[in-house]
All heavy atoms as an XYZ file, in Angstrom:
867
protein
N      43.082     16.645     -0.457
C      42.451     16.247     -1.751
C      40.931     16.354     -1.619
O      40.393     15.719     -0.714
C      42.930     14.888     -2.158
C      42.422     14.486     -3.531
S      43.397     13.039     -3.959
C      42.142     12.109     -4.761
N      40.233     16.910     -2.507
C      38.819     17.111     -2.471
C      38.115     15.859     -3.014
O      38.446     15.364     -4.157
C      38.409     18.325     -3.231
C      36.941     18.510     -3.367
C      36.372     19.140     -2.118
O      36.985     19.806     -1.310
N      35.145     18.788     -1.873
N      37.276     15.257     -2.284
C      36.406     14.124     -2.769
C      35.390     14.612     -3.686
O      34.868     15.638     -3.692
C      35.710     13.497     -1.484
O      34.744     12.541     -1.902
N      35.165     13.677     -4.711
C      34.215     14.001     -5.769
C      32.657     13.943     -5.155
O      31.782     14.366     -5.769
C      34.324     13.072     -6.879
C      35.542     13.300     -7.730
C      35.573     12.388     -8.864
N      36.090     11.101     -8.350
C      35.936      9.982     -8.959
N      35.381      9.847    -10.134
N      36.544      8.873     -8.483
N      32.567     13.287     -3.914
C      31.328     13.131     -3.429
C      30.783     14.200     -2.556
O      29.640     14.190     -1.962
C      31.262     11.835     -2.570
C      31.550     10.600     -3.389
O      31.280     10.594     -4.594
N      32.291      9.607     -2.761
N      31.498     15.359     -2.464
C      30.874     16.383     -1.570
C      31.152     17.715     -2.326
O      32.106     17.875     -3.251
C      31.588     16.467     -0.288
C      33.216     16.740     -0.340
C      33.868     16.606      1.048
C      35.296     16.663      1.024
N      35.893     16.507      2.257
N      30.266     18.718     -2.077
C      30.360     19.967     -2.662
C      31.599     20.789     -2.198
O      31.959     20.622     -1.021
C      29.050     20.746     -2.545
C      28.769     21.084     -1.194
C      27.545     21.928     -1.058
C      27.225     22.265      0.438
N      26.315     23.310      0.686
N      32.031     21.699     -3.035
C      33.184     22.500     -2.609
C      32.754     23.433     -1.673
O      31.650     23.904     -1.610
C      33.740     23.194     -3.910
N      33.630     23.866     -0.736
C      33.224     24.802      0.360
C      33.066     26.229     -0.374
O      33.654     26.620     -1.317
C      34.467     24.878      1.285
C      35.578     24.360      0.451
C      35.065     23.512     -0.613
N      32.161     27.021      0.308
C      31.973     28.398     -0.099
C      33.147     29.219      0.356
O      34.085     28.812      1.016
C      30.657     28.888      0.579
O      30.890     28.984      2.038
C      29.423     28.061      0.273
N      33.289     30.486     -0.035
C      34.247     31.371      0.398
C      34.352     31.498      1.976
O      35.400     31.460      2.536
C      34.071     32.770     -0.230
N      33.213     31.663      2.535
C      33.098     31.734      3.995
C      33.680     30.433      4.673
O      34.341     30.503      5.708
C      31.675     32.084      4.503
N      33.307     29.326      4.033
C      33.738     28.022      4.720
C      35.332     27.954      4.616
O      36.002     27.355      5.364
C      33.050     26.933      4.037
C      31.536     26.719      4.488
C      30.735     25.798      3.699
O      31.085     25.666      2.366
O      29.705     25.330      4.130
N      35.781     28.363      3.380
C      37.188     28.316      3.095
C      37.966     29.101      4.195
O      39.001     28.731      4.730
C      37.512     28.780      1.738
C      37.209     27.785      0.709
C      37.728     28.183     -0.718
C      37.385     27.276     -1.732
N      37.753     27.783     -3.096
N      37.452     30.361      4.444
C      38.070     31.229      5.408
C      37.958     30.562      6.826
O      39.022     30.541      7.545
C      37.371     32.568      5.477
N      36.948     29.886      7.105
C      36.861     29.189      8.403
C      37.885     28.024      8.495
O      38.652     27.845      9.469
C      35.460     28.714      8.700
C      35.348     27.765      9.837
N      35.385     28.234     11.025
C      35.137     26.365      9.925
C      35.224     27.241     11.925
N      35.116     26.109     11.303
N      38.002     27.246      7.349
C      38.944     26.189      7.330
C      40.367     26.584      7.533
O      41.154     26.008      8.325
C      38.738     25.302      6.033
C      37.388     24.592      6.008
C      39.844     24.309      5.888
C      36.939     24.147      4.722
N      40.620     27.719      6.927
C      42.055     28.300      6.979
C      42.384     28.641      8.426
O      43.407     28.407      8.988
C      42.124     29.560      6.075
C      43.475     30.275      6.051
C      44.601     29.309      5.635
C      43.405     31.488      5.252
N      41.354     29.189      9.140
C      41.588     29.631     10.524
C      41.766     28.362     11.399
O      42.523     28.368     12.308
C      40.391     30.534     11.056
C      40.351     31.841     10.469
C      39.880     33.007     11.333
N      40.322     32.803     12.661
C      39.425     33.042     13.836
N      38.197     33.100     13.436
N      39.898     33.024     14.977
N      41.002     27.319     11.077
C      41.046     26.060     11.839
C      42.564     25.414     11.659
O      43.172     25.005     12.551
C      40.022     25.061     11.325
C      40.359     23.710     11.966
C      38.707     25.535     11.946
N      43.020     25.579     10.465
C      44.452     24.956     10.101
C      45.446     25.726     10.728
O      46.587     25.263     11.022
C      44.675     24.854      8.699
C      43.737     23.798      7.919
C      44.013     23.710      6.499
C      43.190     22.529      5.942
N      43.614     22.283      4.508
N      45.232     26.968     11.150
C      46.245     27.834     11.866
C      46.322     27.509     13.391
O      47.189     27.857     14.078
C      46.010     29.242     11.719
C      46.233     29.844     10.236
C      45.728     31.292     10.105
C      47.727     29.697      9.969
N      45.354     26.615     13.923
C      45.285     26.376     15.353
C      46.242     25.074     15.483
O      46.427     24.326     14.665
C      43.908     26.039     15.746
C      42.893     27.169     15.608
C      41.520     26.452     15.875
C      43.195     28.212     16.624
N      46.617     24.940     16.802
C      47.478     23.752     17.081
C      46.426     22.530     17.193
O      45.218     22.819     17.302
C      48.025     24.044     18.507
C      47.365     25.285     19.040
C      46.732     25.958     17.903
N      46.942     21.366     17.164
C      46.109     20.199     17.257
C      45.178     20.249     18.460
O      45.801     20.434     19.653
C      46.965     18.960     17.312
S      46.123     17.353     17.399
N      44.012     19.894     18.360
C      43.116     19.972     19.423
C      43.208     18.691     20.461
O      42.632     18.702     21.426
C      41.663     19.942     18.861
O      41.322     21.243     18.263
N      44.082     17.802     20.045
C      44.265     16.533     20.876
C      45.650     16.637     21.594
O      45.640     16.621     22.832
C      44.215     15.285     20.098
C      44.458     13.992     20.909
C      42.855     15.183     19.428
N      46.760     16.897     20.800
C      48.044     16.830     21.447
C      48.738     18.255     21.443
O      49.831     18.363     22.018
C      48.970     15.769     20.663
S      49.489     16.594     18.970
N      48.101     19.311     20.934
C      48.604     20.627     21.086
C      49.827     20.981     20.210
O      50.368     22.008     20.280
C      48.901     21.123     22.411
C      47.628     21.147     23.350
O      46.613     21.517     22.763
O      47.707     20.793     24.526
N      50.182     20.035     19.250
C      51.394     20.343     18.480
C      50.927     20.984     17.155
O      49.746     20.824     16.734
C      52.293     19.187     18.198
S      51.563     17.961     17.108
N      51.788     21.625     16.464
C      51.521     22.171     15.114
C      50.703     23.419     15.110
O      50.673     24.110     16.057
N      50.188     23.735     13.997
C      49.400     25.013     13.760
C      50.270     25.972     13.319
O      51.468     26.090     13.608
N      49.708     27.036     12.590
C      50.538     28.017     12.146
C      51.126     27.935     10.806
O      50.822     26.942     10.077
N      51.979     28.810     10.380
C      52.511     28.731      8.962
C      53.480     27.580      8.781
O      53.445     27.022      7.702
C      53.307     30.100      8.704
C      52.354     31.403      8.778
C      53.127     32.581      8.592
O      54.008     32.757      7.706
O      52.923     33.434      9.560
N      54.321     27.356      9.729
C      55.389     26.321      9.533
C      54.836     24.801      9.445
O      55.175     24.103      8.570
N      53.934     24.460     10.356
C      53.368     23.185     10.341
C      51.813     23.271     10.532
O      51.379     23.013     11.708
C      53.973     22.273     11.469
N      51.073     23.663      9.532
C      49.665     23.809      9.728
C      48.988     22.502     10.064
O      49.352     21.396      9.774
C      49.201     24.227      8.463
C      50.195     23.892      7.419
C      51.456     23.849      8.094
N      47.889     22.673     10.914
C      47.097     21.505     11.335
C      46.268     21.144     10.082
O      46.139     21.848      9.096
C      46.232     21.865     12.406
O      46.812     22.121     13.627
N      45.575     20.025     10.090
C      44.718     19.474      9.183
C      43.352     19.731      9.628
O      43.073     19.674     10.890
C      44.840     18.110      8.852
C      46.332     17.621      8.329
C      46.589     16.189      8.063
O      45.746     15.300      8.386
O      47.685     15.993      7.591
N      42.378     19.951      8.753
C      40.949     20.272      9.214
C      40.152     18.914      8.984
O      39.942     18.545      7.964
C      40.386     21.295      8.294
N      39.920     18.222     10.082
C      39.276     16.928     10.079
C      37.722     17.319     10.130
O      37.124     18.003     10.971
C      39.598     16.070     11.234
C      38.658     14.891     11.503
N      38.669     13.786     10.617
C      37.678     14.595     12.468
C      37.705     12.904     11.139
N      37.216     13.518     12.291
N      36.954     16.718      9.188
C      35.502     17.015      9.141
C      34.797     15.743      9.921
O      35.020     14.694      9.689
C      34.893     16.924      7.760
C      35.602     17.974      6.829
C      35.356     17.559      5.363
O      34.252     17.624      4.938
O      36.330     17.245      4.768
N      33.926     16.053     10.804
C      33.173     15.044     11.476
C      32.287     14.306     10.548
O      32.153     13.068     10.616
C      32.302     15.670     12.606
C      33.104     16.069     13.750
C      32.348     16.479     14.907
O      31.154     16.923     14.769
N      32.704     16.164     16.144
N      31.707     15.019      9.614
C      30.943     14.395      8.549
C      31.397     15.068      7.309
O      31.617     16.330      7.172
C      29.353     14.673      8.767
C      28.870     13.983      9.885
C      27.369     13.776      9.779
N      26.885     12.989     10.885
C      26.106     13.475     11.908
N      25.675     14.658     11.829
N      25.738     12.587     12.799
N      31.498     14.282      6.214
C      32.017     14.747      4.880
C      31.087     15.925      4.452
O      29.935     15.971      4.341
C      31.830     13.656      3.810
C      32.726     13.934      2.698
C      32.720     12.748      1.670
O      31.584     12.238      1.372
N      33.851     12.216      1.339
N      31.809     17.125      4.122
C      31.149     18.270      3.629
C      30.626     19.213      4.699
O      30.068     20.182      4.358
N      30.769     18.797      5.990
C      30.193     19.648      7.019
C      31.399     20.469      7.534
O      32.060     20.274      8.538
C      29.764     18.808      8.106
C      28.432     18.232      7.862
N      27.421     18.096      8.791
C      27.971     17.717      6.719
C      26.403     17.423      8.214
N      26.742     17.154      7.002
N      31.806     21.574      6.785
C      33.016     22.333      7.022
C      32.967     23.123      8.305
O      33.960     23.373      8.862
C      33.153     23.351      5.779
C      33.277     22.699      4.521
C      32.295     22.607      3.608
C      34.247     21.890      4.000
N      32.600     21.929      2.464
C      33.923     21.450      2.771
C      35.524     21.511      4.513
C      34.609     20.589      1.930
C      36.298     20.661      3.648
C      35.914     20.293      2.456
N      31.812     23.626      8.814
C      31.783     24.341     10.032
C      32.042     23.614     11.259
O      32.323     24.165     12.313
C      30.367     24.970     10.081
C      30.173     26.024      8.970
C      29.321     25.867      7.992
C      30.803     27.282      8.814
N      29.354     27.013      7.143
C      30.251     27.869      7.697
C      31.790     27.973      9.552
C      30.669     29.065      7.202
C      32.155     29.161      9.146
C      31.602     29.857      7.848
N      32.042     22.313     11.181
C      32.478     21.497     12.254
C      33.805     20.839     12.151
O      34.041     19.745     12.709
C      31.344     20.476     12.624
O      31.221     19.579     11.507
C      30.015     20.958     12.998
N      34.636     21.417     11.426
C      36.073     20.961     11.207
C      36.833     21.074     12.488
O      36.731     22.055     13.259
C      36.658     21.711     10.135
O      36.127     21.504      8.938
N      37.717     19.985     12.745
C      38.562     19.942     13.835
C      40.111     20.064     13.551
O      40.426     19.492     12.556
C      38.275     18.611     14.684
C      36.870     18.443     15.006
C      39.278     18.442     15.868
C      36.587     17.042     15.555
N      40.799     20.920     14.297
C      42.240     21.129     14.060
C      42.951     19.898     14.554
O      43.000     19.714     15.828
C      42.681     22.363     14.590
N      43.627     19.166     13.673
C      44.386     17.978     14.058
C      45.735     17.938     13.268
O      45.782     18.255     12.223
C      43.626     16.647     13.756
C      42.262     16.408     14.461
C      41.638     15.096     13.830
C      42.476     16.231     15.905
N      46.785     17.593     14.128
C      47.994     17.273     13.472
C      48.018     16.021     12.612
O      47.030     15.271     12.753
C      49.172     17.175     14.538
S      49.109     15.664     15.514
N      48.869     15.761     11.806
C      48.829     14.557     10.940
C      48.848     13.340     11.829
O      48.099     12.363     11.386
C      50.013     14.580      9.922
N      49.562     13.275     12.797
C      49.622     12.047     13.583
C      48.261     11.734     14.331
O      47.765     10.613     14.271
N      47.633     12.774     14.828
C      46.281     12.474     15.514
C      45.170     12.313     14.548
O      44.090     11.947     14.883
C      46.064     13.719     16.471
S      47.135     13.757     17.881
N      45.514     12.692     13.386
C      44.424     12.600     12.261
C      44.496     11.309     11.439
O      43.644     10.502     11.488
C      44.502     13.818     11.311
C      43.379     13.917     10.393
N      43.427     14.571      9.182
C      42.060     13.384     10.310
C      42.294     14.537      8.556
N      41.505     13.797      9.237
N      45.788     11.095     10.868
C      45.880     10.036      9.904
C      46.816      8.874     10.261
O      46.901      7.810      9.622
C      46.344     10.551      8.513
C      45.404     11.465      7.941
C      45.921     12.033      6.655
N      46.908     13.087      6.809
C      48.147     12.957      6.482
N      48.607     11.877      5.891
N      48.991     14.010      6.760
N      47.524      8.956     11.419
C      48.409      7.935     11.898
C      47.646      6.651     12.079
O      46.681      6.576     12.618
C      49.171      8.293     13.214
O      49.768      7.250     13.713
N      48.296      5.526     11.718
C      47.725      4.250     11.896
C      47.658      3.856     13.314
O      46.797      3.007     13.683
N      48.550      4.379     14.104
C      48.594      3.958     15.526
C      47.777      4.924     16.363
O      46.735      4.623     17.068
C      49.961      3.827     16.079
C      50.097      3.300     17.421
C      49.965      1.983     17.700
C      50.484      4.263     18.510
C      50.042      1.573     19.041
C      50.571      3.775     19.732
C      50.317      2.404     20.098
N      48.087      6.229     16.273
C      47.364      7.260     17.080
C      46.301      7.940     16.470
O      45.403      8.422     17.185
C      48.505      8.395     17.441
C      49.417      8.028     18.524
O      48.961      7.225     19.427
N      50.659      8.491     18.505
N      46.179      7.950     15.261
C      45.147      8.788     14.451
C      43.775      8.307     14.727
O      43.407      7.085     14.906
N      42.864      9.293     14.354
C      41.462      9.114     14.307
C      41.169      8.062     13.284
O      40.249      7.219     13.408
C      40.608     10.416     14.079
C      39.226     10.168     14.076
C      38.358     10.004     12.985
C      38.361      9.983     15.179
N      37.069      9.730     13.388
C      37.076      9.770     14.767
C      38.673      9.929     16.566
C      35.992      9.520     15.561
C      37.559      9.697     17.463
C      36.239      9.501     16.998
N      41.796      8.065     12.135
C      41.518      7.074     11.075
C      42.476      5.842     11.248
O      42.674      5.118     10.249
C      41.820      7.758      9.715
C      40.789      8.924      9.450
N      39.516      8.692      9.215
C      41.056     10.227      9.379
C      38.941      9.866      8.969
N      39.880     10.851      9.116
N      42.874      5.575     12.374
C      43.720      4.405     12.785
C      43.148      3.779     14.003
O      41.962      3.646     14.180
N      44.102      3.432     14.919
C      43.712      2.742     16.179
C      43.317      3.742     17.326
O      42.831      3.236     18.343
C      44.914      1.972     16.711
C      45.197      0.803     15.826
C      46.380     -0.004     16.330
O      46.794      0.030     17.445
N      47.095     -0.734     15.469
N      43.507      5.046     17.125
C      43.074      6.091     17.974
C      43.596      5.982     19.320
O      43.018      6.374     20.379
C      41.496      6.116     18.170
C      40.754      6.292     16.918
C      39.204      6.148     17.022
C      38.562      6.052     15.792
N      37.192      5.676     15.784
N      44.876      5.547     19.473
C      45.487      5.333     20.728
C      45.697      6.615     21.573
O      45.439      6.607     22.732
C      46.900      4.666     20.570
C      46.786      3.256     19.927
C      46.180      2.272     20.899
N      46.064      1.031     20.366
C      46.828     -0.102     20.576
N      47.926      0.079     21.395
N      46.632     -1.142     20.025
N      46.119      7.687     20.886
C      46.310      8.875     21.629
C      44.930      9.481     22.116
O      44.775     10.047     23.227
C      47.062     10.042     20.774
C      47.439     11.244     21.668
C      46.227     10.483     19.597
C      48.623     11.028     22.549
N      43.944      9.272     21.213
C      42.522      9.756     21.681
C      42.077      8.992     22.890
O      41.538      9.455     23.787
C      41.642      9.389     20.477
C      41.832     10.265     19.368
C      42.739     10.137     18.380
C      41.061     11.450     18.885
N      42.683     11.108     17.346
C      41.650     11.862     17.614
C      39.977     12.094     19.380
C      41.270     12.996     16.983
C      39.409     13.199     18.736
C      40.063     13.636     17.579
N      42.320      7.667     22.873
C      41.953      6.838     24.114
C      42.693      7.167     25.360
O      42.196      7.343     26.488
C      42.165      5.392     23.793
C      41.346      4.777     22.675
C      41.831      3.365     22.317
C      39.943      4.823     23.043
N      43.984      7.416     25.182
C      44.899      7.894     26.289
C      44.332      9.286     26.854
O      44.363      9.406     28.085
C      46.298      7.972     25.813
C      47.416      8.406     26.853
C      47.502      7.312     27.902
C      48.654      8.794     26.156
N      44.022     10.164     25.920
C      43.482     11.325     26.480
C      41.992     11.479     26.809
O      41.575     12.432     27.233
C      43.727     12.526     25.315
C      45.125     12.682     24.896
C      45.714     14.001     25.600
C      47.039     14.267     25.098
N      47.571     15.595     25.532
N      41.379     10.342     26.592
C      39.949     10.265     26.886
C      39.087     11.196     26.199
O      38.201     11.924     26.685
C      39.644     10.182     28.416
C      40.259      9.061     29.106
C      39.963      9.196     30.609
C      40.383      7.972     31.294
N      41.660      7.937     31.937
N      39.365     11.245     24.804
C      38.735     12.300     24.025
C      37.973     11.559     22.778
O      38.393     10.447     22.380
C      39.755     13.290     23.321
C      40.361     14.163     24.350
S      41.452     15.282     23.553
C      40.369     16.555     22.895
N      36.930     12.187     22.313
C      36.346     11.787     21.099
C      36.163     13.097     20.278
O      36.674     14.110     20.579
C      34.922     11.185     21.359
C      33.968     12.064     22.035
O      34.105     13.254     22.093
O      32.996     11.568     22.536
N      35.477     12.870     19.050
C      35.423     14.070     18.130
C      34.782     15.292     18.801
O      35.127     16.380     18.466
C      34.668     13.691     16.863
C      35.541     12.800     15.895
C      34.641     12.484     14.685
O      33.552     11.881     14.842
O      35.164     12.643     13.621
N      33.672     15.025     19.574
C      32.953     16.145     20.245
C      33.882     16.948     21.123
O      33.908     18.149     21.210
C      31.765     15.634     20.935
C      30.770     16.736     21.394
C      30.345     17.585     20.357
C      29.519     16.083     22.177
N      34.746     16.246     22.002
C      35.667     16.798     22.739
C      36.633     17.689     21.994
O      37.013     18.888     22.369
C      36.443     15.875     23.571
C      35.642     14.981     24.623
O      34.656     15.597     25.225
O      35.779     13.819     24.605
N      37.181     17.098     20.898
C      38.171     17.866     20.138
C      37.465     19.075     19.419
O      38.139     20.150     19.278
C      38.785     16.974     19.072
N      36.239     18.872     18.988
C      35.596     19.996     18.346
C      35.296     21.177     19.390
O      35.564     22.308     19.054
C      34.169     19.605     17.860
C      33.281     20.726     17.302
C      34.024     21.392     16.025
C      31.888     20.115     16.924
N      35.123     20.816     20.702
C      34.964     21.855     21.727
C      36.255     22.538     21.959
O      36.298     23.808     22.142
N      37.334     21.897     21.824
C      38.757     22.594     21.977
C      38.878     23.541     20.772
O      39.338     24.607     20.909
C      39.833     21.605     22.165
C      41.135     22.077     22.050
C      39.696     20.750     23.367
N      38.615     23.086     19.615
C      38.748     23.835     18.357
C      37.905     25.130     18.459
O      38.355     26.179     18.153
C      38.442     22.979     17.092
O      39.220     21.907     16.930
C      38.523     23.852     15.881
N      36.768     25.027     18.869
C      35.900     26.179     18.940
C      36.312     27.217     19.982
O      36.311     28.298     19.743
C      34.425     25.672     19.275
C      33.831     24.949     17.993
C      33.426     26.887     19.572
C      32.475     24.254     18.218
N      36.647     26.659     21.107
C      37.198     27.508     22.228
C      38.440     28.205     21.814
O      38.537     29.446     21.964
C      37.524     26.714     23.422
N      39.317     27.584     21.066
C      40.543     28.297     20.499
C      40.134     29.402     19.309
O      40.842     30.343     19.261
C      41.483     27.245     19.960
C      42.156     26.646     21.185
C      43.171     25.477     20.605
N      43.815     24.844     21.697
C      44.525     23.876     21.694
N      44.731     23.249     20.509
N      45.190     23.384     22.692
N      39.158     29.087     18.558
C      38.811     29.908     17.508
C      38.292     31.345     18.124
O      38.487     32.351     17.470
C      37.587     29.441     16.718
C      38.046     28.342     15.652
C      36.866     27.637     15.092
C      38.872     28.907     14.544
N      37.681     31.302     19.386
C      37.258     32.452     19.896
C      38.172     33.022     20.927
O      38.019     34.075     21.602
C      35.872     32.252     20.610
C      34.829     32.086     19.599
C      34.342     30.822     19.260
C      34.251     33.194     19.041
C      33.393     30.705     18.211
C      33.186     33.106     18.085
C      32.870     31.809     17.673
N      39.325     32.390     21.264
C      40.294     32.819     22.260
C      41.280     33.914     21.645
O      41.817     33.720     20.513
C      41.166     31.649     22.725
O      42.238     32.172     23.405
N      41.453     35.012     22.333
C      42.382     36.048     21.884
C      43.819     35.455     21.649
O      44.521     35.948     20.847
C      42.337     37.061     22.823
C      41.136     36.852     23.736
C      40.866     35.329     23.659
N      44.191     34.352     22.391
C      45.435     33.850     22.334
C      45.704     33.238     20.974
O      46.967     33.217     20.556
C      45.672     32.804     23.445
C      46.961     32.056     23.327
C      47.149     31.000     24.509
O      46.186     30.861     25.243
N      48.043     30.259     24.354
N      44.692     32.725     20.268
C      44.866     32.075     19.022
C      44.399     32.806     17.835
O      44.188     32.272     16.717
C      44.212     30.788     18.994
C      44.784     29.749     20.062
C      44.083     29.528     21.311
C      45.965     29.063     19.754
C      44.726     28.756     22.269
C      46.527     28.258     20.787
C      45.876     28.093     21.960
O      46.416     27.217     22.882
N      44.225     34.224     17.894
C      43.840     34.982     16.832
C      44.990     35.074     15.830
O      46.084     35.615     16.197
C      43.288     36.308     17.165
C      42.021     36.282     18.140
C      40.933     35.388     17.446
O      40.551     35.621     16.341
N      40.358     34.410     18.056
N      44.856     34.665     14.552
C      45.975     34.787     13.600
C      46.216     36.186     13.166
O      45.163     36.908     13.060
C      45.512     34.002     12.458
C      44.016     33.962     12.534
C      43.648     34.055     14.004
N      47.382     36.532     12.850
C      47.673     37.862     12.281
C      47.288     37.854     10.749
O      47.139     36.832     10.270
C      49.183     38.149     12.394
O      49.980     37.216     11.539
N      47.112     39.034     10.314
C      46.796     39.147      8.925
C      47.934     38.530      8.062
O      47.636     37.994      6.972
C      46.526     40.644      8.457
N      49.064     38.761      8.462
C      50.204     38.214      7.742
C      50.150     36.665      7.759
O      50.428     36.054      6.649
C      51.605     38.614      8.456
C      52.759     38.155      7.661
C      54.080     38.605      8.423
O      54.028     39.323      9.395
N      55.160     38.177      7.840
N      49.796     36.019      8.788
C      49.668     34.576      8.837
C      48.575     34.093      7.946
O      48.762     33.090      7.260
C      49.463     34.075     10.316
N      47.477     34.873      7.961
C      46.402     34.401      7.057
C      46.705     34.569      5.635
O      46.454     33.606      4.831
C      45.037     35.261      7.382
C      44.380     34.966      8.654
C      43.414     36.107      8.988
C      43.741     33.650      8.554
N      47.473     35.586      5.219
C      47.893     35.722      3.850
C      48.895     34.705      3.477
O      48.883     34.169      2.332
C      48.478     37.166      3.644
C      47.585     38.215      3.574
C      48.221     39.511      3.061
N      49.290     40.016      3.892
C      49.070     40.823      4.871
N      47.848     41.152      5.248
N      50.116     41.205      5.562
N      49.865     34.364      4.373
C      50.872     33.345      4.047
C      50.184     32.008      3.887
O      50.640     31.279      2.943
C      51.907     33.324      5.159
N      49.309     31.563      4.656
C      48.633     30.327      4.664
C      47.702     30.230      3.348
O      47.651     29.279      2.704
C      47.808     30.049      5.842
S      48.957     29.547      7.142
N      47.104     31.399      3.081
C      46.237     31.406      1.869
C      47.076     31.360      0.608
O      46.768     30.545     -0.345
C      45.365     32.815      1.862
N      48.384     31.736      0.613
C      49.209     31.712     -0.474
C      49.706     30.313     -0.713
O      49.959     29.901     -1.731
C      50.346     32.673     -0.338
N      49.838     29.526      0.447
C      50.278     28.213      0.492
C      49.075     27.242      0.023
O      49.258     25.983     -0.118
C      50.848     27.663      1.782
C      52.183     28.322      2.055
S      53.010     27.686      3.496
C      51.684     27.605      4.774
N      47.789     27.833     -0.267
C      46.715     27.160     -0.671
C      46.150     26.039      0.397
O      46.078     24.911      0.115
C      46.831     26.409     -2.043
C      45.517     25.960     -2.647
O      44.555     26.451     -2.251
N      45.757     24.918     -3.463
N      46.110     26.537      1.639
C      45.704     25.661      2.736
C      44.211     25.579      2.928
O      43.743     25.416      4.060
C      46.412     26.076      3.965
C      47.854     25.900      4.075
C      48.333     26.447      5.263
C      48.296     24.413      3.816
N      43.452     25.918      1.847
C      41.999     25.847      2.011
C      41.460     24.424      2.200
O      42.196     23.568      2.759
N      40.324     24.186      1.804
C      39.733     22.851      2.139
C      40.482     21.789      1.334
O      40.856     21.931      0.164
C      38.211     22.767      1.619
N      40.715     20.608      1.956
C      41.318     19.501      1.366
C      40.269     18.516      0.793
O      39.308     18.169      1.513
C      42.150     18.768      2.350
C      43.360     19.592      2.772
O      43.853     20.270      1.941
O      43.830     19.375      3.888
């Protein structure tokens, strides 16, 4: 859901967010792709280029999530900068390059900016 306090992403930012959502979680490695897309966590509201790929549990869970007690983050000894580094490395890795079909499918599911 888009907050009223931040500007909408540009077309280039939406494309970036879509690619981030196709990656597995940068903390626990689950999810990503068409079936269970990751969520794009913004380090700062409206800073789309620094979005981090997170599963719902590592993002919003009350126990494990960044917006909760951050237990999985503490266990993995990670913070937002560590997770951003994983996301950036995966964006440039040949292993995680999405197919054109995956990009079209996710775009059709309206997985742009939340």
